[in-house]
C-alpha positions in Angstrom: -5.4 82.2 -40.2 -4.8 79.6 -42.9 -1.3 78.9 -41.7 -2.6 78.7 -38.2 -5.3 76.3 -39.4 -2.7 74.3 -41.3 -0.6 74.0 -38.2 -3.6 72.9 -36.2 -4.3 70.1 -38.8 -0.7 68.9 -38.7 -0.5 69.0 -34.9 -3.8 67.1 -34.6 -2.7 64.4 -37.1 0.6 63.7 -35.3 -1.0 61.6 -32.4 -3.0 59.6 -35.0 0.1 59.0 -37.1 2.0 57.8 -34.0 -0.9 55.5 -32.9 -1.2 53.9 -36.4 2.6 53.5 -36.6 2.8 51.9 -33.2 -0.1 49.5 -34.0 1.5 48.4 -37.3 4.8 47.9 -35.4 3.1 45.9 -32.7 1.0 43.7 -35.0 3.8 41.2 -35.7 4.5 41.0 -31.9 0.8 40.4 -31.2 0.6 37.8 -33.9 3.7 36.2 -32.4 2.3 36.2 -28.9 -1.0 34.7 -30.2 1.0 32.0 -32.0 3.0 31.3 -28.8 -0.2 31.1 -26.8 -1.7 28.7 -29.2 1.5 26.6 -29.2 1.5 26.6 -25.4 -2.1 25.5 -25.3 -1.5 22.8 -27.8 1.5 21.5 -25.8 -0.6 21.5 -22.6 -3.4 19.6 -24.3 -0.9 17.0 -25.6 0.7 16.8 -22.1 -2.8 16.2 -20.6 -3.5 13.5 -23.2 -0.2 11.8 -22.5 -0.8 11.9 -18.8 -4.2 10.4 -19.2 -2.7 7.4 -21.0 0.1 7.1 -18.4 -2.1 6.9 -15.4 -4.3 4.3 -17.1 -1.2 2.0 -17.1 -1.0 0.4 -13.6 2.8 -0.1 -14.1 3.7 3.4 -15.4 6.6 5.3 -13.8 4.3 7.9 -12.4 3.5 8.6 -8.7 -0.2 9.0 -8.3 -2.3 9.6 -5.2 -5.9 8.8 -5.9 -8.8 9.4 -3.5 -11.7 7.2 -4.7 -15.2 7.3 -3.2 -17.4 4.3 -3.9 -21.1 4.6 -3.0 -22.6 1.1 -2.9 -26.4 1.6 -3.0 -29.5 -0.3 -1.9 -27.8 -2.5 0.7 -29.8 -4.7 3.0 -33.5 -4.7 3.9 -33.5 -0.9 4.4 -31.8 -0.1 1.1 -28.9 1.7 2.8 -25.6 2.9 1.3 -22.1 1.6 2.1 -19.4 4.2 1.3 -15.8 3.3 0.8 -13.3 6.2 0.6 -10.1 4.6 -0.6 -6.7 6.3 -0.5 -4.8 4.4 -3.2 -1.2 5.5 -3.6 0.9 4.1 -6.5 4.6 4.4 -6.1 7.0 3.1 -8.8 10.7 2.2 -8.1 12.4 2.0 -11.6 15.4 -0.3 -12.1 17.8 -1.3 -14.9 16.2 -4.7 -15.5 13.1 -4.7 -13.4 10.7 -2.1 -12.1 8.9 -2.4 -8.8 5.5 -0.8 -8.4 3.8 -0.6 -5.0 0.0 -0.2 -5.1 -2.0 0.1 -1.8 -5.6 0.6 -0.7 -6.3 2.3 2.6 -10.1 2.3 3.1 -12.2 4.6 5.2 -15.6 2.8 5.4 -19.1 3.7 6.5 -21.3 0.6 7.0 -25.1 1.0 7.8 -26.3 -0.6 11.0 -30.1 -1.1 11.2 -32.4 1.5 9.7 -30.6 4.7 10.6 -27.3 4.1 12.3 -23.9 3.5 10.8 -20.4 2.4 11.8 -17.6 4.4 10.3 -13.8 3.9 10.5 -10.7 2.4 8.9 -10.9 -0.9 7.1 -8.2 -3.5 6.4 -5.1 -2.2 4.4 -4.3 -4.1 1.2 -1.0 -3.6 -0.6 0.6 -5.2 -3.7 4.1 -5.1 -5.0 4.5 -5.8 -8.7 7.8 -6.7 -10.5 7.7 -5.8 -14.1 10.4 -5.9 -16.9 12.1 -2.4 -17.3 12.1 -2.8 -21.1 8.8 -4.5 -21.9 7.3 -5.2 -25.4 3.9 -4.1 -26.6 2.3 -5.8 -23.7 3.4 -4.8 -20.2 3.0 -7.3 -17.3 3.8 -7.6 -13.7 3.5 -10.2 -10.9 4.1 -10.1 -7.2 2.6 -10.7 -3.7 -0.5 -9.1 -2.1 -0.8 -8.6 1.6 -3.8 -7.6 3.7 -3.3 -6.3 7.2 -6.1 -6.4 9.9 -6.0 -2.6 10.5 -9.7 -1.9 10.8 -10.9 0.2 13.7 -13.9 -2.2 14.2 -12.9 -5.7 13.0 -16.4 -7.1 13.6 -18.0 -4.7 11.1 -15.3 -3.1 9.0 -12.6 -5.8 8.6 -11.7 -9.5 8.6 -9.5 -9.6 11.7 -7.1 -11.8 9.7 -3.7 -11.5 8.2 -3.9 -12.6 4.6 -1.5 -13.0 1.7 -1.5 -14.3 -1.9 -0.4 -13.8 -5.5 -1.2 -10.7 -7.7 -0.8 -10.1 -11.4 -1.3 -7.2 -13.8 -1.3 -6.8 -17.6 -1.6 -3.7 -19.8 -1.5 -2.7 -23.5 -1.9 0.6 -25.3 -3.2 0.6 -28.9 -3.4 4.1 -30.3 -6.1 5.9 -28.4 -7.1 2.7 -26.6 -5.7 1.3 -23.4 -6.8 -2.0 -21.8 -5.7 -4.4 -19.2 -6.5 -6.1 -15.9 -5.4 -6.3 -12.3 -6.2 -9.3 -10.0 -5.2 -10.9 -6.8 -6.3 -13.8 -4.5 -6.0 -13.7 -0.7 -5.9 -16.5 1.9 -5.7 -15.9 5.6 -2.7 -17.2 7.5 -3.2 -15.8 11.0 -5.7 -13.8 13.1 -8.7 -14.2 15.3 -9.7 -17.9 15.4 -13.4 -17.1 15.9 -13.6 -15.3 12.6 -14.1 -17.1 9.3 -11.0 -17.8 7.2 -10.4 -15.6 4.2 -10.4 -16.9 0.7 -11.2 -13.9 -1.5 -10.5 -12.7 -5.0 -10.5 -9.2 -6.5 -10.3 -8.6 -10.2 -10.5 -5.3 -12.2 -10.4 -5.2 -16.0 -10.5 -1.9 -17.8 -10.8 -0.5 -21.3 -10.4 3.3 -22.1 -10.7 5.3 -25.2 -8.8 8.6 -25.0 -10.7 11.4 -26.6 -7.9 14.0 -26.6 -7.1 17.0 -24.3 -7.0 14.7 -21.3 -10.5 13.3 -21.7 -11.1 9.6 -21.6 -14.2 7.4 -21.7 -14.0 3.8 -20.4 -15.0 1.1 -18.0 -13.2 -0.4 -15.0 -15.6 -2.7 -13.0 -14.3 -4.2 -9.8 -15.3 -7.9 -9.4 -15.1 -9.3 -5.9 -15.6 -13.0 -4.8 -15.8 -14.5 -1.4 -15.1 -18.2 -2.0 -16.2 -19.1 1.6 -19.8 -17.9 0.9 -22.5 -20.3 -0.3 -22.8 -21.1 -4.0 -24.7 -18.3 -5.8 -23.7 -15.8 -3.0 -20.0 -15.5 -3.7 -19.4 -12.8 -6.3 -20.4 -9.2 -7.1 -20.1 -8.5 -10.9 -20.6 -4.9 -12.0 -21.1 -3.4 -15.5 -20.9 0.3 -16.3 -18.9 3.3 -17.6 -16.8 6.2 -16.4 -15.6 9.6 -17.7 -12.3 11.2 -16.7 -10.4 14.4 -17.4 -6.8 15.5 -16.7 -6.7 19.1 -15.6 -3.9 21.5 -14.5 -4.3 23.1 -11.1 -1.4 25.5 -11.3 1.5 23.3 -12.1 -0.1 20.2 -10.6 -1.9 17.8 -13.0 -5.0 16.2 -11.5 -7.3 13.6 -12.9 -11.0 13.8 -12.1 -13.3 10.8 -12.7 -17.0 9.9 -12.3 -18.6 6.6 -13.1 -21.7 4.4 -12.5 -21.9 0.6 -12.3 -24.8 -1.8 -12.0 -24.2 -5.1 -10.3 -25.7 -7.8 -12.5 -24.8 -10.4 -9.8 -24.4 -9.9 -6.1 -25.0 -11.7 -2.8 -28.5 -11.4 -1.2 -28.7 -8.1 0.5 -25.6 -6.8 -1.3 -25.4 -3.5 -3.2 -27.2 -3.4 -6.6 -25.3 -0.4 -8.0 -22.3 1.8 -7.4 -21.4 5.5 -8.0 -17.7 6.1 -8.2 -16.0 9.5 -7.8 -12.2 10.0 -7.9 -9.6 12.7 -7.7 -6.1 11.7 -8.5 -3.0 13.8 -7.8 -0.3 13.1 -10.4 3.5 13.4 -10.0 5.2 12.7 -13.3 8.7 11.3 -13.3 11.3 14.0 -14.0 13.0 13.7 -17.4 16.4 12.0 -17.2 
């Protein structure tokens, strides 16, 4: 009976011995897998941080496809909202001495009419082409032409009905976690419907961002617009505000999400007094050479 009992003890201890031995053997592998996972997560966080800085550079060699919704609030006597949904593709063309960067704005606009109605459709397409040195210094710059085409589906309410051209310029600098710069252009009409007012308009956007790490960024990027044909004191819209953005990975595709709010300290009579900005930006980094 004792022998039998002894055998029972030894037989019962065998699975426990095997389990403990297997756990001890697997511990280094588990630790290695955990270290590999932490390294992969750290690499992904760094990649997101790098991408956040790249897409803040208007002249970076990164294809981006932003969809930006601007809700301009309290417009006109009925305090309505004008909504611009802009598709803004940025396509770089790298060269040995000079890079070319194409930046376009294709707007889909909803403009209030009266107290309850609205006119919705395509606005005028604006595109710029910047030439920039392929090997810049600490400050990156670019210059080129801007062209606005009368593509609106309702020229009377949604566009200018004019073909306009002019100069454009951009400047950018990165200082550690900070990025800053500006994009501006001036348009003059050269052709179009004679009954419509000539175009002389400026758009300028300056920006400052502080990158918080892991793809997060806090900044400001107000869009100043001026219609030089308007009466004095009614020409410009000048906003002030802030925005928060984050680079995320959706599968293998990096995407930047952004939300911001801007108050217009100056605007024409009946113009919007504030703006809510929402954006989703699909990112296509340049393949390593």
